[in-house]
DOKESE-799885 format. One record per residue: y, z, x of N, C-alpha, C in turn. Coordinates in steps of 0.1 Angstrom, whole numbers, plus 5000, padded with zeros to 4 digits. Atoms other than C-alpha are relative to their C-alpha. Layout:
BEGIN
YZXYZXYZX/...
This chain:
BEGIN
500749945010184443232988498849885005/501650044993180843142996499149924990/500750095011178942892977499050094996/501049915005176543202970500750084990/499149945013179443362951500649904993/499850065010180543062936498849964986/501250015006177043012920500150114992/500349895007177043362907501250034992/498650005012180743342891499649904989/500050125007179943022877499150034986/500949955010177043182859500150164996/499449885003178443492854501049954985/498850095012181243292831499449924988/501050065007178343152812499250084994/501349925006176743472803499750004989/500350005018177643502763499149914998/500550105004176343132760498550025006/501750044996172843182783499650134992/501149895009172143552765500149944985/499950025013172843402731499049875002/500650094998170743112739498550045003/500849915003168243352749499250044987/500049935014168443532719499549914990/500150115014168143222695498649945004/501350014995165043132715499050094998/500649895009163543452704499550014990/500449975013164143472674499749884991/500650115006162943142666498549925007/501649994991159043152683499749854992/500650095005157542852679498649915008/501550034989154042702693500449915006/499950114993153642442718500049894993/499750165006154442082713500949984984/498950015012156442192681501250135003/499349954999159142382696501549884999/498850065002161842202678501350015003/498749875000164342482674500649975009/499850004988164242582708500449935011/499450104992164142272724501549955002/498250025006167142162706501150065007/498449944995169342402715500150075016/500449984986167842452752501349865005/500050094996168542092753502049964997/498750015004172342102736500750085007/499149854993173442422758500349915012/499750134985172942162792501049904994/499250095006174541882771501450015000/498649995002177642062761500450055017/500049994991177742192799500549895008/500450144993177841822809499149945007/501350074994174641732820499749854990/500650125002173041372814498750044993/501449955009170241442784499249884997/501250075011166941252774499350074995/501349945008165141322749498749954996/501550075007161541282738499349945011/500350064987160641202772498349975001/501650004996156941122783499450014983/500350015010156541072747499750134992/499849845010156841422733501450044995/498349995010159441542709500650095006/498749864994160441872727500249985011/500050004985160341762763501449915002/498750094992163641642777500250025014/499450014988165441582811501350004998/498749985003168841712815500549985018/499450034981170841602853501350004999/498650024994173841642870500049945015/500350014987174941542902498849835003/500250144994173741212923499450045017/500549934985172741422958499049945002/501350084996169741252976499150195003/501049895000168141632977499950074982/499849975010166741672944498950084993/500849875005165741992926499550024987/500250025016163942042893499950174996/500249885009164242362872498849964986/501050005012161442392844500350134992/499949905013162542552812498650004991/500950005010159642652791500650084987/499549945010160342782755498749984985/500749985012157142792732499650145001/500349855005155743112718498549995002/501749955003152243282714499750004985/500149965016150543322675500450115004/500049854999151243632662501650075007/499049914987153543782692501149974999/498650114997156343542691499850005019/499450034985158043532726499750105012/500649844993155343822744500149955014/500150074987155843592775501150005008/498450044994159643602781500449895001/499850144996159743202779501550004992/498649985004163243322762500750025012/499449944992164343442791500049905013/500150084989162643172815500849844993/498850155003164742862792501250065008/499249974993167443062799500950005011/500149974987167143162833500349815008/500350144992166342762846501549934993/498850075007169742632822501150115006/499149954994171742912840500549975013/500150034986171042852874500149834999/499350155000171542472868501549994999/498349995002174942522851500450075011/499249924989175442782880500549905014/499650104988175142482907500949885000/499650095001176642222888501549945006/498450054995180442232903499450025017/499649954986179042282940498449865002/501050084999176541942934500449885012/499150084993178841692954499950115018/500149934986179342002982498849985007/501449914993175542062989499049834998/501250115000173941692982499250024994/501049995005172041772953500349944985/499750075016170941602921499150164993/500549915009169841872897499349994986/500850055014167141832867499650124996/501149915009166242082841499049894992/500850065009163141952825499550114988/500549965013162442062791498550014999/501250044995158742142795498850104985/500249935012156842222761498350055005/501049945003153642412755499350035012/500649934989152842622788498550064996/500649945001150842832766498549904998/501450075005147342622765500249855002/500150184997148642242763500649975013/499749974987150142222797501349874999/499750164996153041962793500850035007/499450034985154342022829498949845001/500750114996151241842835500449824991/499450195007152341512807500749985007/498350074996155541532826499349945014/500650094985153541472862499449884995/500650125001151241202849501049904988/498950105005154341012831500949995014/498950014989156341072867501150065002/498749924999159041312862500250085008/499549924990158241482889500049945013/500350054990158041182912501549995007/498949994994160841162940501050144999/499549864999161441552932499750075015/500149934987161741752966499750174995/500249865002161542112949500050024985/499949985009160942252919499650154997/499649815004161842662905499650014984/499749845017161542902872499450105006/501149865000160243252871499850014991/500650005009158843412851499950194994/500149834998159143802833499050054998/501749974994156644032845501050144995/499049864997157144442841500550025014/499749924985157944442879500249845006/499650104996159344202902499149975013/501150084992157443962926500649885007/499650114997159043692947498749895006/501050044998155543602956498550014993/500449955008153743822940498249975003/501450055000150343662926499349875004/499950134996151443362943499949995016/499849974990151243482976498849965011/501450084993149043293004498750125003/500949884999147143633009499149984987/500150005010146343582972500449934991/499250105004147143272962499049944985/500949995005143743262943500350094988/499649945011145443512919500849954986/499350125009147343252898498549914996/502050045001143443112882500349894993/500050175004142942732878499050064984/500849975012141742752836500049854993/500150095012140342562812500050084988/499749965014140742592774499249934992/500650075009137742472751499650044988/500549985012136442482715498649965002/501050015001133042532712499149984986/500950045012131142402679498850004996/501850045001127742472669499649944985/500050065015126442272636498950014997/501050014998123642412620499749974984/500450045014122042402581500650134997/499849905008123442642555498450014992/501149965011120742832531500150144994/499649905005120743122512499150125008/500449874994120043432530499150084997/501149955003117843612512498849924995/500850105004115943362491498949915009/500550134995115143102517500349995016/499250024988117043192550499249915014/500550084992114142992569500249844998/499450095000115342672556501449965005/498950064987118842702579499949985010/499750004987119842672611501250035001/498649914998121942962621500849965008/499049994988125142852640500550095007/498849874998126743192641498450095015/501249924988122543312659500649895016/499650074982123743032689501150035001/499349964993126643142694499850155004/501049854998125143522693499649985012/500749984988122943412720500749955012/499150034988125643232742500750125005/499249884994127443542743499150095006/501149914995124643752754499649955014/499950084988124243482780501049995010/499149964991127543492790500250165005/500549884992127343842796499450045007/501249994987124443862816500649915008/499650114989126343572834501350105010/498649914995129643802840499650055013/500849934989127344052865500049925012/500350074987126943742886501149955003/498350124993130643582890500650105015/498649934987132643642925501350034990/498149985002136243782922500349904992/499350085004138143592904499649904989/500550065012136043412879499850124987/500149905010136443522844499649914989/500050085013135543372808500550114988/499849925014137343482774499449914991/500650005010136243452741500450004988/499449955014137243472704499349914992/500550115012135443322670501149984991/499650055006137343112654499849994985/500950045012135143032624498850055004/501349964997132043232621499050014989/500849985010130843182587500549994985/499150015007131743132553500050164990/500349895010129843432529498650045006/501149934992127443672544498849984992/501250065007124543542518499849875003/500050094998124943242533499649995014/500350044986123343092567501349945005/498850094998126142992585499549895007/500150154990126342622596501149945003/499150044994129542582609500550115013/499449864994130742842635501049945017/498850054987133742752663500550125008/499449934993134642952693500849945012/499550034986137442932715500050075013/500449964990136842972749500949965014/499350004990138943032782499650015015/500349994993137342982816501549975014/498949974991139343082847498950025016/500549994988138843062885500849975012/499049964989140443082920500949845001/499850095000140542742924499449904992/500350085011140242412905498849955003/501150014995137042332925499050074996/500949895001135542662921499650004981/500050015017136542612881499049884995/501250045003134442342882498350014998/501349975003131242492890499950124993/500349865009131742792868499649934990/500350095015132242522839498949994995/501550044997128842432848499050104996/501049865003127242772845500350044990/499349985016129442842811499449904993/500950115008128242522796498350014998/501550035001124642592804499650154990/500149875011125242952780499949924986/499950065015126342742752498649904998/501450065002123242512755499250064996/501749895006120742772754500050054991/500449945012121942912723500449904988/500150115008122142562706498049954998/501450024995118342482725499250104993/500949925007117042842712500250004984/500349955015118142812673500049824996/500350095007118042422670501449974995/498650055010121542372660501149925014/499050094994124042092671501250055005/498649934994126842172699500949895005/499050064991130142032710501450045005/498549954992133042082733501049935002/498450064999136641992730500950065006/499349984988138842042759501550004989/498550005004142242172750501450005007/498650034991145242062764499349955016/500950064982144741992803499550145008/501049924992142942172830501150075009/499049944989145342422850499350015014/500349974984145242432886500250155003/499649844988145642732913501449995001/498350064997149242732923499550005018/500049994984150142682962501850035000/499149975000153542862964500749935014/499650024987156142712992500850105009/499849874992156643003016501350015006/498550015001160342863024500850044990/499349995012161242852993500050154992/500049855001160043192984500650085006/498849924989162043323016501050024993/498649985005164943223001500350054984/499949935014164543332966499850155003/500049834999163643702979501550015007/499149964989166543703006501149994986/499149975010168843622970500050084993/500049925013167443822946499850155009/499649894995167444122970501250025002/498549994998171244032976500350074988/499449975014171544122940499150174999/500549875006169744482939498349994995/501549935007165844402928499549995012/501449994989162944472949499049964990/501750085005159144392947499250065006/501149914999156844652944498849915003/501550065000153944392937499949945016/500250084983154744252974499750135010/499549944987155944572993498950134998/500649844994153644852982498250004994/501350035008150044692974499350034989/500649935015150044752943498649884994/501550075003146544552924501349864995/499650155003147944192919499549914985/501050045010147544072885499749834997/500450145004146143732871499949924989/500050115009146943472852500349905002/499750184997147543062847500949984994/498550105009150442822839499449855007/500250174994150642482844501249985012/498950024990153542512867499250045014/501249944988150342592895499949815002/500250135000149742202889501249935008/498650054993153242102897500150065017/499549954985153242302931499049925007/501350094989150042082942500849835000/499350154998152541802935501649965011/498649954998155841912942500450165007/500049904999157042232965500450074990/499849875011157442522942499950145002/499449845005158242862932499850014987/500149925015157343072902500150175000/499749874995158843422914499550084980/500149925011158343732888501150054998/498749955000161343852874500050124989/500249885003161144232866501150004984/499449895017161744402828500050145003/500749865002161644732825499650024982/501350015014158644742794499650154998/500549845003158045112794498449974998/501449995001154345032802499749884994/500450175008154244692781499649945008/500550084993152344432793500149894994/499950165009152744012788498950014988/500750035013151343912754499750144990/500149955010151844212739501650044992/499049995004154344292709501350085007/498849924995156344552728500449935009/499950064993156644302753501249924998/498850155008158644042730501350104999/498749895005160644352720501050035013/499450004985161644382759500349925002/499450144991162744052763501349984992/499150045005165844062742501050155005/499349814995167044462758501249925005/498950054994170544472770499249995017/500649974983168544552807499149845001/500750155003166544182796500849855006/498950095000169844012793500449995011/499749954981171144172828498949935010/501050054993167644062841500049794998/499950125001168243722831501049925006/498650054992171643662846499550045014/500450014985170243792879498949925002/501050124994167343552878500449905002/499350124997169543302871500749965012/498849994992172043352898498749995013/501450014985168443412926499549874998/500550174995167243062916501049905000/499050084991170642912921500149995012/499849974986171143102951498949925011/501250074996167742992962500249845005/500250124998168542642960501049985008/498849954991172142722979499850015014/501049994989169942833008499349915003/501150074995167342613006501049855007/499050134998170742323006500550025017/498949904987172142523036498750005011/501249994989168342513057500149885005/500150184996168542163075498750005005/501550045000164742213086499449994988/500550025010163742273053500349884994/499450125009165842013037499049855006/500650124993164241763064498750014997/501550015005160641913054499549934986/499650045015161441853016499649855000/499450174998162641493020498849925004/501350124994159641393044499050004991/501250005010157141553020500049904991/500250105010158241332992500149885005/
């Protein structure tokens, strides 16, 4: 029996526990850096499968490293498990966690034969914080030759938004809070005594709206109001907006940030309010997918019957951001899209949350785990690629 078949059989033998893990994480949605139940469940599953476990790495309570084997080719699978506010696992991180666990478990019996060290990193807070960047900074990707994970989506794509022709579609992003501070006053009796912080934000939003028509393709700005005042008859003195700014590369992001900053500075200048900006988490970079790794992923996934309309039919490519992109700048990486039947729902919608624990999603989980594991098998059997990966490290 081939190594590809053996990892597939091993993963299938663990189907029940992998599906149970996915459903457990889905049923316990936890926000970034607070994924205590989910992280523990994922780590315990690996520990029960014989992996050596280190908890609380990089001074993060919910980060961990699980390792099996001692081969010269060091492979990391990233396991995400944080959820979104209000809509829970509307980005399928339950499937991400379980598929990375499944891929690692599938490879465990072959680590000596393939000369592998297989590592699963529990990576907290992908939705804004950037736990993978914390782990990069703490050295947990040093000496690693490749990093892999997949992401649920309404359609499959081995390269998709991360392809060479459209690598900018995985956008670099900053997320930050802007706080305007003014002076409260009675809105009817003496409004002239106040400094209206909400007016400062309104002027800033108008400036941003005008800026958007001048932005090149790929530059984006999103904003919500976190605090907008306490009562209609009080001049708002404390206003907070949460902002995301995205661009096609990390260098171009810095240029866009300056233009966006000027919009908020204009609001403060026009009203006399003071302003502060506070970065949330880390800056996420653009992504650079490894073409040989993604080629092996596609071969494995197509062997399981999966198809890739995002790559093959000229479909418009979606845009989003991930801290896996930062990993890709330091380690050869892939982040393929795993298609789920969502009946028109897209990520970050409650209908997508529901789609992540259907029988079809469970089957996609097993196929995704198998494709990831088989990608590593094909990589380990590709002497030229192994030489390149080891030389790069």
